C-alpha positions as CSV (number, residue, x, y, z in Angstrom):
1,M,-0.3,-0.4,-0.1
2,A,1.3,3.5,-1.0
3,K,2.6,5.8,2.2
4,N,0.0,9.0,2.4
5,Y,0.7,11.8,4.1
6,T,-0.5,15.4,6.2
7,R,0.6,18.5,5.1
8,G,3.0,18.7,8.2
9,Q,4.5,14.8,7.3
10,L,4.8,15.9,3.5
11,A,6.6,19.1,4.3
12,R,9.0,17.1,6.6
13,A,9.8,14.6,4.0
14,A,10.5,17.3,1.5
15,G,12.5,19.3,3.6
16,V,10.3,22.7,3.3
17,L,7.8,24.1,5.6
18,A,4.0,23.7,5.9
19,E,3.4,27.0,4.5
20,T,5.5,26.2,1.6
21,V,3.4,23.3,0.7
22,R,0.1,25.6,1.3
23,F,1.8,28.4,-0.8
24,Y,2.8,25.9,-3.7
25,E,-0.9,24.7,-3.7
26,G,-2.5,27.9,-3.8
27,R,0.2,28.7,-6.7
28,G,-1.0,25.6,-8.8
29,L,2.1,23.9,-8.5
30,L,0.7,21.0,-6.4
31,R,-2.7,19.8,-6.5
32,E,-5.5,20.2,-4.0
33,P,-5.5,17.1,-2.1
34,E,-7.9,14.6,-1.0
35,R,-9.5,15.1,2.7
36,D,-9.6,12.1,4.8
37,S,-12.6,11.9,7.2
38,S,-11.7,14.4,10.0
39,G,-11.1,16.8,7.5
40,Y,-7.2,16.3,6.8
41,R,-5.7,16.7,3.6
42,I,-4.1,13.6,2.0
43,Y,-1.3,13.8,0.1
44,L,0.2,10.8,-2.1
45,G,3.8,10.1,-3.0
46,E,3.5,11.7,-6.3
47,D,3.1,15.0,-4.6
48,L,6.2,14.3,-2.1
49,R,8.3,13.5,-5.9
50,R,6.7,16.8,-7.1
51,L,7.4,18.6,-4.1
52,R,11.0,17.4,-4.2
53,F,11.3,18.3,-8.1
54,I,10.4,22.1,-7.0
55,R,12.5,22.3,-3.8
56,R,15.7,21.2,-6.3
57,A,14.9,23.5,-9.1
58,K,14.2,26.3,-6.7
59,E,17.5,25.4,-5.1
60,L,19.5,25.6,-8.4
61,G,18.0,29.3,-9.1
62,F,15.0,28.7,-11.1
63,Q,12.3,31.0,-10.2
64,L,8.7,29.5,-9.5
65,R,7.3,30.5,-12.9
66,E,10.4,28.8,-14.5
67,V,9.3,25.7,-12.1
68,E,5.7,25.8,-13.9
69,Q,7.5,25.6,-17.4
70,L,9.3,22.8,-16.1
71,L,7.0,21.1,-14.2
72,A,5.2,21.1,-17.8
73,L,7.6,19.7,-19.5
74,R,8.3,16.9,-17.2
75,V,4.6,16.1,-18.1
76,D,4.3,16.4,-21.9
77,K,6.8,13.3,-22.7
78,Q,7.1,14.5,-26.4
79,P,10.8,14.1,-28.0
80,D,11.3,17.8,-28.6
81,Q,10.7,19.0,-25.1
82,A,14.1,17.8,-24.1
83,D,15.3,20.7,-26.2
84,R,13.2,23.3,-24.3
85,V,14.7,21.9,-21.1
86,R,18.2,22.0,-22.1
87,F,17.7,25.8,-23.1
88,L,15.7,26.6,-19.5
89,A,18.7,25.0,-17.7
90,Q,21.2,27.1,-20.0
91,S,19.5,30.1,-20.1
92,K,19.6,29.7,-15.8
93,A,23.4,28.7,-15.8
94,D,24.1,32.0,-18.3
95,E,21.8,34.1,-15.6
96,I,23.9,32.9,-12.7
97,A,27.1,33.5,-14.3
98,A,26.4,36.9,-15.0
99,R,25.6,37.6,-11.2
100,V,28.7,35.6,-10.2
101,R,30.4,38.7,-12.4
102,D,28.3,41.4,-10.7
103,L,29.2,39.7,-7.5
104,Q,32.7,39.6,-8.2
105,L,32.8,43.6,-9.1
106,L,31.1,44.2,-6.0
107,E,33.6,42.6,-3.9
108,G,36.5,44.0,-5.9
109,R,35.1,47.6,-5.0
110,L,34.2,46.7,-1.6
111,R,38.2,45.6,-1.3
112,E,39.3,48.9,-2.7
113,L,37.3,50.4,-0.1
114,V,38.4,48.6,2.7
115,H,42.2,48.6,1.5
116,C,41.8,52.5,1.5
117,C,40.2,52.6,4.9
118,E,42.8,50.6,6.7
119,E,44.7,53.5,7.6
120,R,41.7,55.8,8.9
121,V,41.1,56.7,12.2
122,S,38.3,58.9,12.6
123,T,34.9,57.9,10.7
124,E,35.1,61.8,9.2
125,E,37.5,60.7,6.5
126,C,36.1,57.4,5.9
127,P,35.7,56.1,2.2
128,I,33.4,53.9,3.1
129,L,31.1,55.9,4.7
130,D,31.8,59.0,2.4
131,A,31.3,56.2,-0.9
132,L,27.7,55.0,0.6
133,S,26.8,58.4,0.8
134,K,26.9,59.3,-2.4
135,A,24.8,58.4,-5.2
136,G,25.9,55.9,-7.6
137,V,28.3,54.3,-5.3
138,S,28.4,51.0,-7.3
139,N,29.8,53.1,-10.2
140,D,32.1,55.5,-8.1
141,S,34.1,53.6,-5.6
142,A,37.1,54.6,-7.8
143,A,36.7,58.3,-7.5
144,A,35.2,57.8,-3.5
145,T,38.6,56.2,-2.7
146,G,40.4,59.3,-4.2
147,R,41.9,56.9,-7.1
């Protein structure tokens, strides 16, 4: 006999919060479950597999609208759908690579500011506070450090 789950049991088994299960139901990512005679929602093994799929996709950086697309493609067994899945994954990888580059630039700017601040004793001359006070800090960190 297949195992059934309450909302809390399903959430624990999938490694998410019960509120997350409720939210995904509301978004249509999870089906509306049947209820037992006591009114408890009863989830099935397929619900657990689907919830784990959603959680893993989110961990890889997919947004919920993208997860919806992946779930639809998972159900659609047409041969050309594999290309669509590959395209979505490649697009997400490219997006993450761009974010990593942006974060590396931010890290470099912050390190420059920290380096300029190492010899300062007073916050009146602090290049970090000065840069944060000016508009365009992300683009003007070199100017703020006096370079």
